[in-house]
N, C-alpha and C positions, 0 to 999 in steps of 0.2 A: 434139581436139573431144571426143570419148568421155569424156577423164579430165575435162573440164571439166563435163560434164553429169552425171558421177558426182557431182563435189563439190556440183554445185546440187541434186542430190536431198540428198545426205547431210545438207548446209545447212537444206534445205526439213525434212527429218525433226528434226532438231537442234530447229528453231524450232516446232514442231509438239510437243514431248515438255512436259510439264507438270513444271514446277521446285518447287523448296522454299518462293521466294517466291507462289506460287500459292495457298498453304496460309492458310486464315485461321481463327482459332479463336476460336471464338464462347461466351462465358462469363457464364453467370445467376450473379448473385452477391446479397446482401443487407446494406445496411446497413454497406454500407464506407466508411472514410474516406482509407484508406490501399491502395498497391498489395503491400504487405508479403506478402500472404497467396500469392502470384505465387510466391516464391522455393520453397514448398513444393510446389508443382505443378509448378514446371521445374527440380528439382534439380540436371541434368545440365547445362547450358545458362541463361546471364542469360536471363530473359523477356523481354528487350526486345530479342531479337534474332530474335522469332517476329512475326509478323503477329496481334494481338491484339484482340477487341471485347468490350467488358465493357459488359455491361446490370446497373446497378448499382440493385437496386428499394431505395427508401431515404424520408430525410424531407427537408427543404427546409435542416436545420439539418445534416446529416450528409452529405454529398457527396464525389465520388469526382473526384478529377482528375488527368491526367497529363501528363510534361515530354518521353516519349518520341513522336518520330512513326508508331511501331512499333505504340501500345497506343493504341488511341480508348475513349474512354469514354461511356457515357450514362448519366446518372440521372434514373431515372424514378420517378414517384411513386405507382404501380397498387400491385397486388397479380396474382400468378397465374404462374407457372414457363411457363406457353405463353405470355403475353403477352410476357415478355423474350424469348423463344424470337421471336417473330413481328418483335419490335421489331429483334433481331439481323439477321434474316433479311433486312428490308426497307434495314437500312441498312451490312449485309455490300457488299463489295468485292473481295473475292478471287474466283479461280477456282473453287478447292474450299475447301469451310464443313466444320467439322470441330465438333460439338456436345460444349459440356465444361459440366461441373459446375464448383462450386470446391470441392470435397472428394478431387480425385483427383490424382496424378501421372503425369507421362507421362516414361515411360523415355528412355533414350540412342536414339536412331535412328528414334523414332515418326515421324516426317515425314518421314523417308524413306521407311518401311514404306507410308505412306497412297501418298505419288507415284509408287512403282514399281508400287501395284496399279493408280492410274488411268492410269499408261501401258499396263499391259497390256490394259486394257479401258477405250479412252477413248470409246467410245460409250455407258457404261452411267454413268446420271445419278445411280444412289445404290448407294454398297458401305459395308456394316456389318463390323467387325472383332471380334475379343475382346477378353475384358478379363481381366487378371490379378487375384487378391487380392495382399492384403499379406503372406500367405505364399509369395506366387511359384503359387498353384495357377491353373488352368483358373476362372474365375466361375461356369463352368456348363458341360454337357456339349456342347462344339462339334464338328459335325464336321470329319473330318481334309480334306475336298477342297471348293473354291468350287461353289456351288449357287446358282441363283435360286430367291428366297423365294416365296412363294402367298400367298392370301390368308388361308390358313388355319394357317400357322405361325412367325406374325409375334410372337407374343407373350411371348417371353423376350428379346429383343432391347434390352439398355440404351440411352439416350438417348447414353450416352456413345462408344459402338460405331459410331454413324451419322456418316458425310459424306458431302456430296454436291457434284454439279456446280450452281454457282447459278443459271445462266442456266436450265439446266432446269428447276429449282424454280419461277423466276418466268415461266417460258413456259405452266406447268400450275396459274397461280397456287395452289402445294400449300404451304400453311401451316399450321401448327397449328390446332386446335380449341382455343377459349378456354373453354368449357365442361370439360374436362377439364384434370386435372394439380395439382398439389401447387398449393395458395393460389387455387384455384378451385372453384366449387361441387362439382365431383365430382372429388376429389382422386385420380385413377388413371388410367392409360392413356394422358397423352398422346402418347406415342412409337406407341405400339400404333396409336392412330387418325391420325397421321402417314404413317407406312409406308401404312397402308390407302389413304390420300387419294393417298399418291404410285403406287400400284399400281393403282387405279381410273382415276387421271389417263393411266395407260398408260408410265410409268416403270418400268422393269427397276431391280429392289433387287436386290444382290449381296451372299453370303458371302463374304469373303476370310478364307481362317484364318492370320492373324499379329495378333498381341497389340500392341495399340497404349496403352493404357491401363491403370492400377492401381487398385484401390480396395479398399476394405471388404470383406467376405463380405455384411456386413448391407445389405442396401437398404430403403428405407422401402415398398416394395411388399410386402415379408416378410412384414406384418402381417396376414397373412391372417385371424383373426380379431377385427380392430377392427372398431368400429360404422366408424368414417371408410372403408375401402375396403371392408366389404361394401357399404356406400350407394355407394358410386361405383363400383363393381362392375357391383351389379346394372342400373345408369342405363344403363352400358357395354353391358351385356348387351341390353336393351332400344334402343338405339340400334342395335346391331348384327343381332339376333335378332328383334324383335319380338314379339309375345307366345311366344315360347319362350322368353323372359326368365324366365318364373315356372316353368318345367320346370328352369330351370339354377337360377335360388333353392334349389328342392328339394333337387335334386342337391349343391346346395354344401354347403346347412346338414349332409347326408348326411357327404360331408367332412368337414367340421367337428367332427362327433359321433364319425366312425371313427377319424380321425387325435387323438382326443381334446384337441383343443382349444379345444372347450366343452364342459362338461357338458351331461346331458340338460336338466336343469333350466336350462339359461342358450338353449337352442336356441330358444324361443319370442320371447323377447327377439331374438335375429339376426334372425329370419325377418322380425319386424316391421320392423326397420331395413332390410332389403332389399326389404320393400313400398314403404319410403318413399321409396326412391331409382329405385324404377320409376313410382311414380305423380307424384312431382315432374320424371322425366323427361319423360313423357308430357306433362305440363301446359305443361311449353316447346316439345315438338312442336306441342302445339295452338294455340299463338303464334305459330309460326313464328321461333321466335327461334334456333334452332340449324337453318339450312340446310344445313351441311356434311353431306354423306354419309361414312357411315361403313363 
């Protein structure tokens, strides 16, 4: 009888463990009409051995399709990375989801790394991992041990490092803010506002110090002196800090000058771009067009 009870407990434990098939990879891409790009993303295993959900932003004349049961495709005709992410989150079926882009590479064993982390932390809704550069170096200065993020230390998390338990996101209505992100009005900070929303919804966000993805060192958010980023960043600062955004705008201008990213003669025009970002986001708030807290 005792042996029977032990076997039942062991069986129940195994049944409660996450498995590789529980992971679904949500890939945002654009203008694809062939699945060939997936071969570059998954060089160590055939791509159709993974559960993939691809959101392809395109037009009616260039659509993507799949004959593989594990590879689902949604063609959409709108624009905006956050919109693609949200469509994927609403259509996903996996217990655990991995946010992905179309310019990454997944190393051998990445899936097992993610599943292992969730089996060690079954009650944690969101886990963020590490990225390696194509030169084999850490993308950022990551901590050596796991820790839980707070609202103030989310800035450097890459979208491709984010995984989550899907049911937990849906229960808290945790989605991306479609005003922010590439292709949106303010082309920055979609991951930051997504994770801030998770935390403010009461969801824990854990950092787990293991590599799961490879990406070139350059990131679009590295364009720190570009008009696009300054405009978007200042809008995001106003969303987060209100009137203090003007202080952060001045501080950011000093940063650009001190790092010699912009000559002193160019600071005025950059400052004007920042003011425009703040002004136009304030108008959005006045019209109650962005009701997602930041």
